[in-house]
PDB file of N, CA, C and O in Angstrom:
ATOM      1  N   MET A   1       0.813  -1.196   0.000  1.00  0.00           N
ATOM      2  CA  MET A   1       0.000   0.000   0.000  1.00  0.00           C
ATOM      3  C   MET A   1       0.860   1.266   0.000  1.00  0.00           C
ATOM      4  O   MET A   1       0.443   2.289  -0.542  1.00  0.00           O
ATOM      5  N   LYS A   2       2.036   1.214   0.590  1.00  0.00           N
ATOM      6  CA  LYS A   2       2.851   2.426   0.636  1.00  0.00           C
ATOM      7  C   LYS A   2       3.356   2.826  -0.738  1.00  0.00           C
ATOM      8  O   LYS A   2       3.552   4.015  -0.991  1.00  0.00           O
ATOM      9  N   ALA A   3       3.571   1.880  -1.627  1.00  0.00           N
ATOM     10  CA  ALA A   3       4.001   2.196  -2.990  1.00  0.00           C
ATOM     11  C   ALA A   3       2.888   2.918  -3.744  1.00  0.00           C
ATOM     12  O   ALA A   3       3.166   3.712  -4.642  1.00  0.00           O
ATOM     13  N   PHE A   4       1.658   2.657  -3.397  1.00  0.00           N
ATOM     14  CA  PHE A   4       0.528   3.317  -4.020  1.00  0.00           C
ATOM     15  C   PHE A   4       0.558   4.821  -3.740  1.00  0.00           C
ATOM     16  O   PHE A   4       0.040   5.605  -4.535  1.00  0.00           O
ATOM     17  N   GLY A   5       1.157   5.229  -2.623  1.00  0.00           N
ATOM     18  CA  GLY A   5       1.242   6.642  -2.266  1.00  0.00           C
ATOM     19  C   GLY A   5       2.124   7.456  -3.192  1.00  0.00           C
ATOM     20  O   GLY A   5       2.006   8.681  -3.236  1.00  0.00           O
ATOM     21  N   ALA A   6       3.001   6.804  -3.929  1.00  0.00           N
ATOM     22  CA  ALA A   6       3.893   7.516  -4.849  1.00  0.00           C
ATOM     23  C   ALA A   6       3.209   7.869  -6.154  1.00  0.00           C
ATOM     24  O   ALA A   6       3.708   8.710  -6.902  1.00  0.00           O
ATOM     25  N   THR A   7       2.091   7.255  -6.441  1.00  0.00           N
ATOM     26  CA  THR A   7       1.395   7.528  -7.692  1.00  0.00           C
ATOM     27  C   THR A   7       0.488   8.742  -7.534  1.00  0.00           C
ATOM     28  O   THR A   7      -0.103   8.935  -6.471  1.00  0.00           O
ATOM     29  N   PRO A   8       0.370   9.555  -8.568  1.00  0.00           N
ATOM     30  CA  PRO A   8      -0.515  10.716  -8.456  1.00  0.00           C
ATOM     31  C   PRO A   8      -1.976  10.281  -8.504  1.00  0.00           C
ATOM     32  O   PRO A   8      -2.344   9.350  -9.220  1.00  0.00           O
ATOM     33  N   ALA A   9      -2.790  10.972  -7.731  1.00  0.00           N
ATOM     34  CA  ALA A   9      -4.228  10.677  -7.728  1.00  0.00           C
ATOM     35  C   ALA A   9      -4.881  11.534  -8.799  1.00  0.00           C
ATOM     36  O   ALA A   9      -4.871  12.761  -8.699  1.00  0.00           O
ATOM     37  N   ALA A  10      -5.441  10.915  -9.812  1.00  0.00           N
ATOM     38  CA  ALA A  10      -6.084  11.649 -10.896  1.00  0.00           C
ATOM     39  C   ALA A  10      -7.345  12.348 -10.403  1.00  0.00           C
ATOM     40  O   ALA A  10      -7.654  13.461 -10.829  1.00  0.00           O
ATOM     41  N   ASP A  11      -8.056  11.703  -9.523  1.00  0.00           N
ATOM     42  CA  ASP A  11      -9.286  12.242  -8.986  1.00  0.00           C
ATOM     43  C   ASP A  11      -9.050  12.623  -7.523  1.00  0.00           C
ATOM     44  O   ASP A  11      -8.650  11.764  -6.737  1.00  0.00           O
ATOM     45  N   PRO A  12      -9.281  13.870  -7.134  1.00  0.00           N
ATOM     46  CA  PRO A  12      -9.030  14.284  -5.746  1.00  0.00           C
ATOM     47  C   PRO A  12      -9.820  13.466  -4.714  1.00  0.00           C
ATOM     48  O   PRO A  12      -9.398  13.365  -3.562  1.00  0.00           O
ATOM     49  N   LYS A  13     -10.944  12.889  -5.105  1.00  0.00           N
ATOM     50  CA  LYS A  13     -11.722  12.075  -4.179  1.00  0.00           C
ATOM     51  C   LYS A  13     -11.008  10.777  -3.822  1.00  0.00           C
ATOM     52  O   LYS A  13     -11.342  10.140  -2.823  1.00  0.00           O
ATOM     53  N   ARG A  14     -10.031  10.385  -4.628  1.00  0.00           N
ATOM     54  CA  ARG A  14      -9.295   9.151  -4.376  1.00  0.00           C
ATOM     55  C   ARG A  14      -8.022   9.371  -3.576  1.00  0.00           C
ATOM     56  O   ARG A  14      -7.290   8.418  -3.309  1.00  0.00           O
ATOM     57  N   THR A  15      -7.747  10.603  -3.190  1.00  0.00           N
ATOM     58  CA  THR A  15      -6.549  10.908  -2.412  1.00  0.00           C
ATOM     59  C   THR A  15      -6.547  10.152  -1.096  1.00  0.00           C
ATOM     60  O   THR A  15      -5.491   9.717  -0.638  1.00  0.00           O
ATOM     61  N   VAL A  16      -7.691   9.989  -0.489  1.00  0.00           N
ATOM     62  CA  VAL A  16      -7.775   9.287   0.790  1.00  0.00           C
ATOM     63  C   VAL A  16      -7.276   7.850   0.673  1.00  0.00           C
ATOM     64  O   VAL A  16      -6.672   7.334   1.613  1.00  0.00           O
ATOM     65  N   TYR A  17      -7.516   7.201  -0.452  1.00  0.00           N
ATOM     66  CA  TYR A  17      -7.036   5.832  -0.647  1.00  0.00           C
ATOM     67  C   TYR A  17      -5.522   5.803  -0.807  1.00  0.00           C
ATOM     68  O   TYR A  17      -4.865   4.859  -0.369  1.00  0.00           O
ATOM     69  N   ARG A  18      -4.972   6.836  -1.436  1.00  0.00           N
ATOM     70  CA  ARG A  18      -3.531   6.908  -1.623  1.00  0.00           C
ATOM     71  C   ARG A  18      -2.824   7.090  -0.287  1.00  0.00           C
ATOM     72  O   ARG A  18      -1.721   6.577  -0.099  1.00  0.00           O
ATOM     73  N   GLU A  19      -3.444   7.813   0.643  1.00  0.00           N
ATOM     74  CA  GLU A  19      -2.797   8.145   1.911  1.00  0.00           C
ATOM     75  C   GLU A  19      -3.224   7.257   3.072  1.00  0.00           C
ATOM     76  O   GLU A  19      -2.819   7.509   4.207  1.00  0.00           O
ATOM     77  N   CYS A  20      -4.020   6.239   2.829  1.00  0.00           N
ATOM     78  CA  CYS A  20      -4.553   5.424   3.928  1.00  0.00           C
ATOM     79  C   CYS A  20      -3.469   4.670   4.686  1.00  0.00           C
ATOM     80  O   CYS A  20      -3.599   4.478   5.895  1.00  0.00           O
ATOM     81  N   ALA A  21      -2.422   4.244   4.027  1.00  0.00           N
ATOM     82  CA  ALA A  21      -1.371   3.484   4.708  1.00  0.00           C
ATOM     83  C   ALA A  21      -0.628   4.340   5.726  1.00  0.00           C
ATOM     84  O   ALA A  21      -0.087   3.813   6.698  1.00  0.00           O
ATOM     85  N   LYS A  22      -0.595   5.643   5.516  1.00  0.00           N
ATOM     86  CA  LYS A  22       0.079   6.539   6.455  1.00  0.00           C
ATOM     87  C   LYS A  22      -0.754   6.778   7.707  1.00  0.00           C
ATOM     88  O   LYS A  22      -0.204   7.044   8.776  1.00  0.00           O
ATOM     89  N   ARG A  23      -2.074   6.685   7.585  1.00  0.00           N
ATOM     90  CA  ARG A  23      -2.961   7.092   8.672  1.00  0.00           C
ATOM     91  C   ARG A  23      -3.566   5.957   9.475  1.00  0.00           C
ATOM     92  O   ARG A  23      -4.070   6.195  10.573  1.00  0.00           O
ATOM     93  N   THR A  24      -3.536   4.747   8.975  1.00  0.00           N
ATOM     94  CA  THR A  24      -4.232   3.661   9.653  1.00  0.00           C
ATOM     95  C   THR A  24      -3.422   3.098  10.806  1.00  0.00           C
ATOM     96  O   THR A  24      -2.193   3.175  10.828  1.00  0.00           O
ATOM     97  N   LEU A  25      -4.133   2.535  11.755  1.00  0.00           N
ATOM     98  CA  LEU A  25      -3.519   1.853  12.883  1.00  0.00           C
ATOM     99  C   LEU A  25      -3.861   0.373  12.793  1.00  0.00           C
ATOM    100  O   LEU A  25      -4.728  -0.029  12.018  1.00  0.00           O
ATOM    101  N   THR A  26      -3.186  -0.415  13.578  1.00  0.00           N
ATOM    102  CA  THR A  26      -3.508  -1.838  13.624  1.00  0.00           C
ATOM    103  C   THR A  26      -4.796  -2.037  14.408  1.00  0.00           C
ATOM    104  O   THR A  26      -5.360  -1.078  14.936  1.00  0.00           O
ATOM    105  N   ALA A  27      -5.254  -3.259  14.484  1.00  0.00           N
ATOM    106  CA  ALA A  27      -6.492  -3.562  15.204  1.00  0.00           C
ATOM    107  C   ALA A  27      -6.382  -3.227  16.687  1.00  0.00           C
ATOM    108  O   ALA A  27      -7.398  -2.994  17.341  1.00  0.00           O
ATOM    109  N   GLY A  28      -5.183  -3.200  17.220  1.00  0.00           N
ATOM    110  CA  GLY A  28      -4.979  -2.870  18.629  1.00  0.00           C
ATOM    111  C   GLY A  28      -4.880  -1.384  18.889  1.00  0.00           C
ATOM    112  O   GLY A  28      -4.669  -0.972  20.029  1.00  0.00           O
ATOM    113  N   GLY A  29      -5.029  -0.569  17.856  1.00  0.00           N
ATOM    114  CA  GLY A  29      -4.886   0.881  18.030  1.00  0.00           C
ATOM    115  C   GLY A  29      -3.448   1.218  18.332  1.00  0.00           C
ATOM    116  O   GLY A  29      -2.546   0.794  17.610  1.00  0.00           O
ATOM    117  N   LEU A  30      -3.218   1.969  19.383  1.00  0.00           N
ATOM    118  CA  LEU A  30      -1.850   2.304  19.781  1.00  0.00           C
ATOM    119  C   LEU A  30      -1.219   1.186  20.601  1.00  0.00           C
ATOM    120  O   LEU A  30      -0.005   1.177  20.806  1.00  0.00           O
ATOM    121  N   GLY A  31      -2.034   0.243  21.073  1.00  0.00           N
ATOM    122  CA  GLY A  31      -1.530  -0.878  21.850  1.00  0.00           C
ATOM    123  C   GLY A  31      -1.114  -2.026  20.952  1.00  0.00           C
ATOM    124  O   GLY A  31      -1.004  -1.892  19.733  1.00  0.00           O
ATOM    125  N   SER A  32      -0.890  -3.152  21.593  1.00  0.00           N
ATOM    126  CA  SER A  32      -0.463  -4.318  20.829  1.00  0.00           C
ATOM    127  C   SER A  32      -1.670  -5.074  20.285  1.00  0.00           C
ATOM    128  O   SER A  32      -2.765  -5.026  20.846  1.00  0.00           O
ATOM    129  N   VAL A  33      -1.444  -5.758  19.200  1.00  0.00           N
ATOM    130  CA  VAL A  33      -2.489  -6.590  18.608  1.00  0.00           C
ATOM    131  C   VAL A  33      -2.417  -7.942  19.308  1.00  0.00           C
ATOM    132  O   VAL A  33      -1.365  -8.579  19.364  1.00  0.00           O
ATOM    133  N   GLY A  34      -3.538  -8.352  19.829  1.00  0.00           N
ATOM    134  CA  GLY A  34      -3.559  -9.631  20.527  1.00  0.00           C
ATOM    135  C   GLY A  34      -4.977 -10.138  20.667  1.00  0.00           C
ATOM    136  O   GLY A  34      -5.906  -9.650  20.024  1.00  0.00           O
ATOM    137  N   GLU A  35      -5.113 -11.125  21.522  1.00  0.00           N
ATOM    138  CA  GLU A  35      -6.409 -11.772  21.718  1.00  0.00           C
ATOM    139  C   GLU A  35      -7.452 -10.803  22.276  1.00  0.00           C
ATOM    140  O   GLU A  35      -8.618 -10.856  21.886  1.00  0.00           O
ATOM    141  N   LYS A  36      -7.040  -9.932  23.174  1.00  0.00           N
ATOM    142  CA  LYS A  36      -7.993  -8.999  23.787  1.00  0.00           C
ATOM    143  C   LYS A  36      -8.497  -7.967  22.786  1.00  0.00           C
ATOM    144  O   LYS A  36      -9.681  -7.631  22.781  1.00  0.00           O
ATOM    145  N   ALA A  37      -7.611  -7.468  21.947  1.00  0.00           N
ATOM    146  CA  ALA A  37      -8.033  -6.517  20.915  1.00  0.00           C
ATOM    147  C   ALA A  37      -8.966  -7.193  19.922  1.00  0.00           C
ATOM    148  O   ALA A  37      -9.947  -6.596  19.479  1.00  0.00           O
ATOM    149  N   ALA A  38      -8.661  -8.433  19.574  1.00  0.00           N
ATOM    150  CA  ALA A  38      -9.511  -9.181  18.645  1.00  0.00           C
ATOM    151  C   ALA A  38     -10.888  -9.438  19.257  1.00  0.00           C
ATOM    152  O   ALA A  38     -11.898  -9.399  18.554  1.00  0.00           O
ATOM    153  N   THR A  39     -10.930  -9.699  20.554  1.00  0.00           N
ATOM    154  CA  THR A  39     -12.206  -9.917  21.235  1.00  0.00           C
ATOM    155  C   THR A  39     -13.036  -8.650  21.232  1.00  0.00           C
ATOM    156  O   THR A  39     -14.245  -8.706  21.009  1.00  0.00           O
ATOM    157  N   ALA A  40     -12.405  -7.504  21.476  1.00  0.00           N
ATOM    158  CA  ALA A  40     -13.137  -6.232  21.471  1.00  0.00           C
ATOM    159  C   ALA A  40     -13.722  -5.948  20.094  1.00  0.00           C
ATOM    160  O   ALA A  40     -14.828  -5.418  19.987  1.00  0.00           O
ATOM    161  N   ILE A  41     -12.996  -6.293  19.049  1.00  0.00           N
ATOM    162  CA  ILE A  41     -13.499  -6.092  17.689  1.00  0.00           C
ATOM    163  C   ILE A  41     -14.615  -7.088  17.390  1.00  0.00           C
ATOM    164  O   ILE A  41     -15.647  -6.720  16.828  1.00  0.00           O
ATOM    165  N   ALA A  42     -14.406  -8.352  17.768  1.00  0.00           N
ATOM    166  CA  ALA A  42     -15.398  -9.393  17.479  1.00  0.00           C
ATOM    167  C   ALA A  42     -16.706  -9.167  18.227  1.00  0.00           C
ATOM    168  O   ALA A  42     -17.771  -9.554  17.747  1.00  0.00           O
ATOM    169  N   ASP A  43     -16.630  -8.544  19.398  1.00  0.00           N
ATOM    170  CA  ASP A  43     -17.835  -8.272  20.192  1.00  0.00           C
ATOM    171  C   ASP A  43     -18.509  -6.961  19.796  1.00  0.00           C
ATOM    172  O   ASP A  43     -19.512  -6.579  20.399  1.00  0.00           O
ATOM    173  N   PHE A  44     -17.979  -6.275  18.801  1.00  0.00           N
ATOM    174  CA  PHE A  44     -18.556  -5.030  18.275  1.00  0.00           C
ATOM    175  C   PHE A  44     -18.757  -3.973  19.367  1.00  0.00           C
ATOM    176  O   PHE A  44     -19.776  -3.282  19.374  1.00  0.00           O
ATOM    177  N   VAL A  45     -17.807  -3.843  20.280  1.00  0.00           N
ATOM    178  CA  VAL A  45     -17.961  -2.931  21.409  1.00  0.00           C
ATOM    179  C   VAL A  45     -18.118  -1.487  20.927  1.00  0.00           C
ATOM    180  O   VAL A  45     -19.054  -0.798  21.333  1.00  0.00           O
ATOM    181  N   LEU A  46     -17.224  -1.034  20.081  1.00  0.00           N
ATOM    182  CA  LEU A  46     -17.278   0.346  19.601  1.00  0.00           C
ATOM    183  C   LEU A  46     -18.494   0.579  18.712  1.00  0.00           C
ATOM    184  O   LEU A  46     -19.162   1.606  18.821  1.00  0.00           O
ATOM    185  N   LEU A  47     -18.772  -0.361  17.849  1.00  0.00           N
ATOM    186  CA  LEU A  47     -19.921  -0.254  16.965  1.00  0.00           C
ATOM    187  C   LEU A  47     -21.223  -0.202  17.763  1.00  0.00           C
ATOM    188  O   LEU A  47     -22.108   0.596  17.455  1.00  0.00           O
ATOM    189  N   ASP A  48     -21.343  -1.044  18.780  1.00  0.00           N
ATOM    190  CA  ASP A  48     -22.542  -1.034  19.620  1.00  0.00           C
ATOM    191  C   ASP A  48     -22.682   0.273  20.393  1.00  0.00           C
ATOM    192  O   ASP A  48     -23.796   0.752  20.610  1.00  0.00           O
ATOM    193  N   MET A  49     -21.559   0.849  20.807  1.00  0.00           N
ATOM    194  CA  MET A  49     -21.612   2.120  21.514  1.00  0.00           C
ATOM    195  C   MET A  49     -22.242   3.195  20.625  1.00  0.00           C
ATOM    196  O   MET A  49     -23.136   3.919  21.063  1.00  0.00           O
ATOM    197  N   PHE A  50     -21.784   3.294  19.398  1.00  0.00           N
ATOM    198  CA  PHE A  50     -22.350   4.279  18.473  1.00  0.00           C
ATOM    199  C   PHE A  50     -23.794   3.949  18.119  1.00  0.00           C
ATOM    200  O   PHE A  50     -24.631   4.846  18.022  1.00  0.00           O
ATOM    201  N   ALA A  51     -24.088   2.673  17.928  1.00  0.00           N
ATOM    202  CA  ALA A  51     -25.450   2.267  17.568  1.00  0.00           C
ATOM    203  C   ALA A  51     -26.426   2.581  18.694  1.00  0.00           C
ATOM    204  O   ALA A  51     -27.541   3.034  18.434  1.00  0.00           O
ATOM    205  N   ASN A  52     -26.028   2.348  19.933  1.00  0.00           N
ATOM    206  CA  ASN A  52     -26.905   2.657  21.064  1.00  0.00           C
ATOM    207  C   ASN A  52     -27.222   4.146  21.128  1.00  0.00           C
ATOM    208  O   ASN A  52     -28.347   4.536  21.442  1.00  0.00           O
ATOM    209  N   TYR A  53     -26.238   4.963  20.834  1.00  0.00           N
ATOM    210  CA  TYR A  53     -26.475   6.409  20.857  1.00  0.00           C
ATOM    211  C   TYR A  53     -27.308   6.847  19.651  1.00  0.00           C
ATOM    212  O   TYR A  53     -28.272   7.597  19.805  1.00  0.00           O
ATOM    213  N   CYS A  54     -26.948   6.391  18.468  1.00  0.00           N
ATOM    214  CA  CYS A  54     -27.608   6.854  17.240  1.00  0.00           C
ATOM    215  C   CYS A  54     -29.060   6.407  17.142  1.00  0.00           C
ATOM    216  O   CYS A  54     -29.880   7.106  16.547  1.00  0.00           O
ATOM    217  N   THR A  55     -29.388   5.265  17.713  1.00  0.00           N
ATOM    218  CA  THR A  55     -30.766   4.803  17.665  1.00  0.00           C
ATOM    219  C   THR A  55     -31.606   5.371  18.793  1.00  0.00           C
ATOM    220  O   THR A  55     -32.821   5.173  18.826  1.00  0.00           O
ATOM    221  N   GLY A  56     -30.970   6.077  19.716  1.00  0.00           N
ATOM    222  CA  GLY A  56     -31.697   6.671  20.826  1.00  0.00           C
ATOM    223  C   GLY A  56     -31.923   5.730  21.990  1.00  0.00           C
ATOM    224  O   GLY A  56     -32.638   6.071  22.933  1.00  0.00           O
ATOM    225  N   ARG A  57     -31.335   4.569  21.940  1.00  0.00           N
ATOM    226  CA  ARG A  57     -31.487   3.607  23.035  1.00  0.00           C
ATOM    227  C   ARG A  57     -30.826   4.132  24.307  1.00  0.00           C
ATOM    228  O   ARG A  57     -31.359   3.958  25.403  1.00  0.00           O
ATOM    229  N   GLU A  58     -29.677   4.767  24.162  1.00  0.00           N
ATOM    230  CA  GLU A  58     -28.936   5.326  25.299  1.00  0.00           C
ATOM    231  C   GLU A  58     -28.449   6.718  24.925  1.00  0.00           C
ATOM    232  O   GLU A  58     -28.298   7.041  23.747  1.00  0.00           O
ATOM    233  N   ASP A  59     -28.207   7.538  25.945  1.00  0.00           N
ATOM    234  CA  ASP A  59     -27.585   8.828  25.662  1.00  0.00           C
ATOM    235  C   ASP A  59     -26.071   8.606  25.553  1.00  0.00           C
ATOM    236  O   ASP A  59     -25.589   7.492  25.762  1.00  0.00           O
ATOM    237  N   GLY A  60     -25.337   9.649  25.230  1.00  0.00           N
ATOM    238  CA  GLY A  60     -23.906   9.513  24.978  1.00  0.00           C
ATOM    239  C   GLY A  60     -23.125   8.985  26.162  1.00  0.00           C
ATOM    240  O   GLY A  60     -22.285   8.098  26.005  1.00  0.00           O
ATOM    241  N   LYS A  61     -23.390   9.520  27.350  1.00  0.00           N
ATOM    242  CA  LYS A  61     -22.632   9.098  28.533  1.00  0.00           C
ATOM    243  C   LYS A  61     -22.912   7.640  28.890  1.00  0.00           C
ATOM    244  O   LYS A  61     -21.991   6.894  29.223  1.00  0.00           O
ATOM    245  N   ASN A  62     -24.163   7.240  28.822  1.00  0.00           N
ATOM    246  CA  ASN A  62     -24.483   5.843  29.141  1.00  0.00           C
ATOM    247  C   ASN A  62     -23.912   4.884  28.106  1.00  0.00           C
ATOM    248  O   ASN A  62     -23.479   3.785  28.451  1.00  0.00           O
ATOM    249  N   SER A  63     -23.907   5.289  26.846  1.00  0.00           N
ATOM    250  CA  SER A  63     -23.311   4.443  25.807  1.00  0.00           C
ATOM    251  C   SER A  63     -21.829   4.230  26.071  1.00  0.00           C
ATOM    252  O   SER A  63     -21.319   3.122  25.911  1.00  0.00           O
ATOM    253  N   MET A  64     -21.137   5.291  26.475  1.00  0.00           N
ATOM    254  CA  MET A  64     -19.713   5.172  26.765  1.00  0.00           C
ATOM    255  C   MET A  64     -19.472   4.335  28.018  1.00  0.00           C
ATOM    256  O   MET A  64     -18.505   3.575  28.077  1.00  0.00           O
ATOM    257  N   LYS A  65     -20.345   4.469  29.021  1.00  0.00           N
ATOM    258  CA  LYS A  65     -20.191   3.668  30.243  1.00  0.00           C
ATOM    259  C   LYS A  65     -20.373   2.183  29.962  1.00  0.00           C
ATOM    260  O   LYS A  65     -19.648   1.346  30.498  1.00  0.00           O
ATOM    261  N   ILE A  66     -21.347   1.868  29.119  1.00  0.00           N
ATOM    262  CA  ILE A  66     -21.576   0.469  28.765  1.00  0.00           C
ATOM    263  C   ILE A  66     -20.361  -0.096  28.030  1.00  0.00           C
ATOM    264  O   ILE A  66     -19.904  -1.198  28.332  1.00  0.00           O
ATOM    265  N   ALA A  67     -19.842   0.663  27.063  1.00  0.00           N
ATOM    266  CA  ALA A  67     -18.660   0.215  26.311  1.00  0.00           C
ATOM    267  C   ALA A  67     -17.451   0.087  27.229  1.00  0.00           C
ATOM    268  O   ALA A  67     -16.671  -0.858  27.110  1.00  0.00           O
ATOM    269  N   GLU A  68     -17.298   1.036  28.140  1.00  0.00           N
ATOM    270  CA  GLU A  68     -16.171   0.977  29.071  1.00  0.00           C
ATOM    271  C   GLU A  68     -16.264  -0.260  29.957  1.00  0.00           C
ATOM    272  O   GLU A  68     -15.254  -0.913  30.224  1.00  0.00           O
ATOM    273  N   ARG A  69     -17.471  -0.583  30.413  1.00  0.00           N
ATOM    274  CA  ARG A  69     -17.664  -1.770  31.245  1.00  0.00           C
ATOM    275  C   ARG A  69     -17.345  -3.040  30.454  1.00  0.00           C
ATOM    276  O   ARG A  69     -16.713  -3.957  30.979  1.00  0.00           O
ATOM    277  N   GLN A  70     -17.779  -3.093  29.199  1.00  0.00           N
ATOM    278  CA  GLN A  70     -17.476  -4.260  28.370  1.00  0.00           C
ATOM    279  C   GLN A  70     -15.970  -4.405  28.145  1.00  0.00           C
ATOM    280  O   GLN A  70     -15.425  -5.506  28.216  1.00  0.00           O
ATOM    281  N   LEU A  71     -15.307  -3.278  27.872  1.00  0.00           N
ATOM    282  CA  LEU A  71     -13.864  -3.337  27.636  1.00  0.00           C
ATOM    283  C   LEU A  71     -13.090  -3.674  28.899  1.00  0.00           C
ATOM    284  O   LEU A  71     -12.063  -4.350  28.833  1.00  0.00           O
ATOM    285  N   SER A  72     -13.572  -3.211  30.051  1.00  0.00           N
ATOM    286  CA  SER A  72     -12.866  -3.554  31.301  1.00  0.00           C
ATOM    287  C   SER A  72     -12.989  -5.046  31.589  1.00  0.00           C
ATOM    288  O   SER A  72     -12.081  -5.626  32.184  1.00  0.00           O
ATOM    289  N   ARG A  73     -14.084  -5.680  31.185  1.00  0.00           N
ATOM    290  CA  ARG A  73     -14.211  -7.134  31.331  1.00  0.00           C
ATOM    291  C   ARG A  73     -13.245  -7.858  30.404  1.00  0.00           C
ATOM    292  O   ARG A  73     -12.655  -8.874  30.771  1.00  0.00           O
ATOM    293  N   ILE A  74     -13.091  -7.321  29.197  1.00  0.00           N
ATOM    294  CA  ILE A  74     -12.210  -7.957  28.226  1.00  0.00           C
ATOM    295  C   ILE A  74     -10.740  -7.788  28.629  1.00  0.00           C
ATOM    296  O   ILE A  74      -9.960  -8.735  28.531  1.00  0.00           O
ATOM    297  N   TYR A  75     -10.366  -6.603  29.075  1.00  0.00           N
ATOM    298  CA  TYR A  75      -8.964  -6.275  29.336  1.00  0.00           C
ATOM    299  C   TYR A  75      -8.524  -6.486  30.786  1.00  0.00           C
ATOM    300  O   TYR A  75      -7.490  -5.950  31.185  1.00  0.00           O
ATOM    301  N   ARG A  76      -9.271  -7.245  31.584  1.00  0.00           N
ATOM    302  CA  ARG A  76      -8.802  -7.468  32.974  1.00  0.00           C
ATOM    303  C   ARG A  76      -7.772  -8.540  33.044  1.00  0.00           C
ATOM    304  O   ARG A  76      -7.277  -8.850  34.128  1.00  0.00           O
TER     305      ARG A  76
END
């Protein structure tokens, strides 16, 4: 993917694809990639947090508290 960054983007809307390798993180974010990070992704913790807020099921603070509780169970 990094070699793709050397090519000019003909369409400005495609610039994001050219620069994605510079900006992306691993599945572990700034931490290490491991079983716990994979579990957090597989359990859709972040996705559920946003979905709970966007559908009106929970307000923002409660959505974050629920996600934090789920992640603390995973990362203990």
